[in-house]
C-alpha positions as CSV (number, residue, x, y, z in Angstrom):
1,M,-106.9,20.6,4.1
2,V,-106.9,18.8,0.7
3,K,-108.8,21.7,-0.9
4,E,-106.2,24.1,0.3
5,S,-103.4,22.0,-1.1
6,Q,-105.3,21.8,-4.4
7,K,-105.8,25.5,-4.5
8,T,-102.1,26.1,-3.8
9,A,-101.1,23.6,-6.5
10,Q,-103.5,25.3,-9.0
11,A,-102.0,28.7,-8.1
12,Q,-98.5,27.4,-8.6
13,L,-99.5,25.8,-11.9
14,S,-101.0,29.0,-13.2
15,E,-97.9,31.0,-12.1
16,L,-95.6,28.5,-13.9
17,Q,-97.6,28.6,-17.0
18,A,-97.5,32.3,-17.0
19,S,-93.8,32.4,-16.6
20,I,-93.4,29.9,-19.4
21,E,-95.4,32.2,-21.7
22,V,-93.3,35.2,-20.6
23,E,-90.1,33.2,-21.4
24,K,-91.4,32.1,-24.8
25,V,-92.1,35.7,-25.7
26,A,-88.6,36.7,-24.5
27,R,-87.0,34.0,-26.6
28,P,-88.7,33.9,-30.0
29,D,-88.0,31.0,-32.3
30,S,-85.5,32.0,-34.9
31,T,-83.0,30.1,-37.1
32,E,-80.1,31.6,-35.2
33,R,-81.6,30.4,-31.9
34,S,-82.2,26.9,-33.3
35,I,-78.6,26.8,-34.6
36,S,-77.3,27.9,-31.3
37,L,-79.3,25.3,-29.4
38,A,-78.1,22.6,-31.8
39,K,-74.5,23.7,-31.2
40,L,-75.1,23.7,-27.4
41,S,-76.6,20.2,-27.6
42,K,-73.7,18.9,-29.6
43,A,-71.1,20.5,-27.3
44,R,-72.8,19.0,-24.3
45,Q,-72.8,15.6,-25.9
46,E,-69.1,16.0,-26.8
47,L,-68.4,17.0,-23.2
48,T,-70.1,13.9,-21.9
49,N,-68.1,11.7,-24.3
50,L,-64.8,13.3,-23.3
51,E,-65.6,12.9,-19.6
52,K,-66.3,9.2,-20.2
53,E,-63.1,8.8,-22.0
54,T,-61.2,10.7,-19.3
55,A,-62.7,8.4,-16.7
56,K,-61.2,5.4,-18.6
57,Y,-57.7,6.8,-18.1
58,G,-58.3,7.6,-14.4
59,A,-55.2,5.8,-13.2
60,C,-53.0,8.0,-15.4
61,D,-54.7,11.2,-14.2
62,P,-51.9,13.6,-13.1
63,A,-53.8,14.7,-10.0
64,K,-54.4,11.1,-8.9
65,V,-50.7,10.2,-9.6
66,E,-49.6,13.1,-7.5
67,E,-52.0,12.1,-4.7
68,K,-50.6,8.6,-4.7
69,K,-47.0,10.0,-4.6
70,R,-47.9,12.0,-1.5
71,A,-49.5,9.0,0.1
72,V,-46.3,7.0,-0.5
73,V,-44.2,9.7,1.0
74,L,-46.5,9.9,4.1
75,A,-46.4,6.1,4.4
76,K,-42.6,6.0,4.2
77,E,-42.3,8.8,6.8
78,A,-44.7,6.9,9.1
79,S,-42.7,3.7,8.8
80,I,-39.5,5.5,9.5
81,R,-41.0,7.1,12.5
82,W,-42.2,3.7,13.9
83,T,-38.9,2.0,13.3
84,D,-37.2,4.9,15.0
85,N,-39.6,4.5,17.9
86,Y,-38.8,0.8,18.0
87,A,-35.1,1.5,18.0
88,V,-35.3,4.0,20.8
89,L,-37.3,1.6,23.0
90,M,-34.9,-1.2,22.3
91,S,-32.0,1.0,23.2
92,H,-33.7,2.1,26.4
93,F,-34.6,-1.4,27.6
94,T,-31.2,-2.8,26.8
95,R,-29.4,0.0,28.7
96,Q,-31.7,0.5,31.6
97,H,-32.5,-3.1,32.3
98,G,-29.5,-4.9,31.0
99,V,-31.7,-7.1,28.7
100,D,-30.2,-8.8,25.7
101,P,-31.6,-7.3,22.5
102,E,-32.1,-10.7,20.9
103,E,-34.1,-11.8,24.0
104,L,-36.2,-8.7,23.9
105,K,-36.9,-9.1,20.1
106,K,-38.0,-12.7,20.8
107,F,-40.2,-11.6,23.7
108,L,-41.9,-8.9,21.5
109,G,-42.3,-11.3,18.6
110,V,-40.0,-9.4,16.2
111,S,-38.9,-11.8,13.5
112,E,-35.3,-12.4,12.4
113,D,-35.9,-10.7,9.0
114,Y,-36.7,-7.3,10.7
115,E,-34.4,-4.4,9.5
116,D,-34.5,-0.7,10.0
117,I,-35.8,1.5,7.2
118,L,-33.2,4.0,6.2
């Protein structure tokens, strides 16, 4: 079992070394290649720096601002829906059962400072 694993690993190692040699032949060292690799490295570093800087200003990111605006709209719609539901239930109980609205508010634990959202 161990010998099989060793043979498999040796075979993979030799395949990888062979493909490295093939790639080295396909990409000969030249000044143009060295310059291009240096430019690539510099561009990657600049990208990393810019991404870090952008992360600092994450709260001002237009996509995040838009997402928060949508969340506010959804929250407002939900609050309006719940206050409407509350108003409908209050109306129903006061009409059907002849209960005083203030007594019902007191029973439900609704404070005096409650007001409908318009």
